[in-house]
C-alpha positions as CSV (number, residue, x, y, z in Angstrom):
1,X,-3.9,-21.3,-3.0
2,X,-7.1,-22.3,-4.7
3,X,-8.5,-18.8,-4.1
4,X,-5.7,-17.1,-5.9
5,X,-5.7,-19.7,-8.7
6,X,-9.4,-19.0,-9.2
7,X,-8.9,-15.3,-9.1
8,X,-6.0,-15.4,-11.6
9,X,-7.8,-17.6,-14.1
10,X,-8.3,-15.6,-17.4
11,X,-12.1,-15.7,-17.3
12,X,-12.5,-15.3,-13.5
13,X,-14.8,-12.5,-12.3
14,X,-14.0,-13.3,-8.6
15,X,-12.3,-10.0,-7.9
16,X,-14.2,-7.2,-9.7
17,X,-12.5,-4.0,-8.6
18,X,-9.4,-3.0,-6.6
19,X,-10.4,-0.7,-3.7
20,X,-8.9,1.0,-0.7
21,X,-10.8,1.0,2.6
22,X,-9.9,2.4,6.0
23,X,-9.0,-0.8,7.8
24,X,-8.1,-1.8,10.5
25,X,-8.9,1.7,11.8
26,X,-9.7,5.2,10.3
27,X,-6.6,6.8,8.8
28,X,-5.0,3.4,7.9
29,X,-5.7,2.2,4.4
30,X,-5.8,-1.3,3.1
31,X,-5.9,-2.6,-0.4
32,X,-8.9,-4.9,-1.1
33,X,-10.9,-6.4,-3.8
34,X,-14.7,-6.2,-4.2
35,X,-16.0,-9.8,-4.5
36,X,-19.7,-9.0,-4.7
37,X,-22.7,-7.8,-2.8
38,X,-23.3,-8.7,0.8
39,X,-25.7,-11.5,1.6
40,X,-29.3,-10.2,1.7
41,X,-29.5,-10.8,5.5
42,X,-26.3,-8.9,6.1
43,X,-27.5,-6.1,3.9
44,X,-30.8,-5.7,5.8
45,X,-29.3,-6.0,9.3
46,X,-26.3,-3.7,8.7
47,X,-27.7,-1.1,6.3
48,X,-31.4,-1.6,5.8
49,X,-32.4,0.3,2.8
50,X,-29.9,3.1,3.5
51,X,-26.8,1.8,1.8
52,X,-25.4,-0.9,-0.4
53,X,-23.1,-3.2,1.4
54,X,-20.3,-4.9,-0.6
55,X,-18.0,-7.7,0.2
56,X,-14.3,-6.7,0.2
57,X,-11.6,-9.3,0.5
58,X,-8.5,-7.9,2.1
59,X,-5.6,-10.3,1.5
60,X,-2.6,-10.6,3.9
61,X,0.9,-10.3,2.7
62,X,2.1,-13.0,2.0
63,X,-1.3,-14.0,0.8
64,X,-1.9,-17.2,2.7
65,X,-5.2,-15.9,4.1
66,X,-7.1,-12.7,4.4
67,X,-10.1,-10.9,5.8
68,X,-13.7,-10.5,4.6
69,X,-15.0,-7.0,5.4
70,X,-18.5,-6.0,4.7
71,X,-18.3,-2.3,3.9
72,X,-20.8,0.4,2.9
73,X,-20.1,1.2,-0.8
74,X,-19.8,4.9,0.2
75,X,-16.8,4.0,2.3
76,X,-15.0,2.2,-0.5
77,X,-12.6,4.1,-2.8
78,X,-12.3,2.4,-6.2
79,X,-8.7,2.5,-7.5
80,X,-7.7,2.9,-11.2
81,X,-5.7,-0.4,-11.0
82,X,-6.1,-3.7,-12.6
83,X,-6.9,-6.7,-10.4
84,X,-3.6,-8.3,-11.6
85,X,-1.6,-5.2,-10.5
86,X,-3.4,-5.1,-7.2
87,X,-2.6,-8.7,-6.5
88,X,1.1,-8.2,-7.5
89,X,1.2,-5.2,-5.1
90,X,-0.3,-7.3,-2.2
91,X,1.7,-10.5,-2.9
92,X,5.0,-8.5,-3.0
93,X,4.3,-6.7,0.2
94,X,4.2,-3.4,-1.7
95,X,7.5,-3.9,-3.5
96,X,6.2,-4.6,-7.0
97,X,4.6,-1.5,-8.5
98,X,3.4,-1.0,-12.0
99,X,6.1,0.7,-14.1
100,X,4.0,3.8,-14.7
101,X,3.6,4.3,-11.0
102,X,7.2,3.8,-9.8
103,X,8.7,6.8,-8.0
104,X,11.3,8.7,-10.0
105,X,14.8,8.4,-8.4
106,X,16.9,11.5,-8.1
107,X,20.6,11.8,-7.3
108,X,21.4,13.0,-3.9
109,X,23.5,16.2,-3.8
110,X,27.3,15.6,-3.7
111,X,29.2,16.1,-0.5
112,X,30.8,19.5,-0.4
113,X,34.6,19.6,-1.0
114,X,36.9,21.2,1.6
115,X,37.1,24.4,-0.6
116,X,33.3,24.5,-0.8
117,X,32.9,24.7,3.0
118,X,31.8,27.8,4.7
119,X,34.9,29.7,6.1
120,X,33.4,29.8,9.6
121,X,33.2,26.0,9.9
122,X,36.4,24.3,11.1
123,X,37.7,21.5,9.1
124,X,36.8,18.0,10.5
125,X,40.4,16.9,10.2
126,X,41.5,19.9,12.4
127,X,38.9,19.1,15.0
128,X,39.9,15.4,15.2
129,X,43.6,16.3,15.6
130,X,42.7,18.9,18.3
131,X,40.6,16.4,20.3
132,X,43.4,13.8,20.2
133,X,46.0,16.2,21.4
134,X,43.9,17.1,24.5
135,X,44.0,13.4,25.7
């Protein structure tokens, strides 16, 4: 609870960017938040001078806990989403989406009337009556 209160404070800089990373395996994407650079020892042992390692917090839904992943920056996709919108998305289990990103609903096509049916197709009522008479 304290983590999310800290993050949601107006002047908090705890979660800097909303990102997507392939976690827990390649091809499966998780929403996370960059929380800073990795500890210098982690940086040296995991990447040496080759890459910048960043800390990415991956919250669970519901957000009672989460994972800390240390990910090479080149494997992090920064999203054009506010931290607040990212938290809403995670906390709601993906249900709450910003209004400008909601899918557009379309009406499904109407069921065809009997007179719209193809002439080669027998009427369902006729088939039902025929199957009852054979019993």
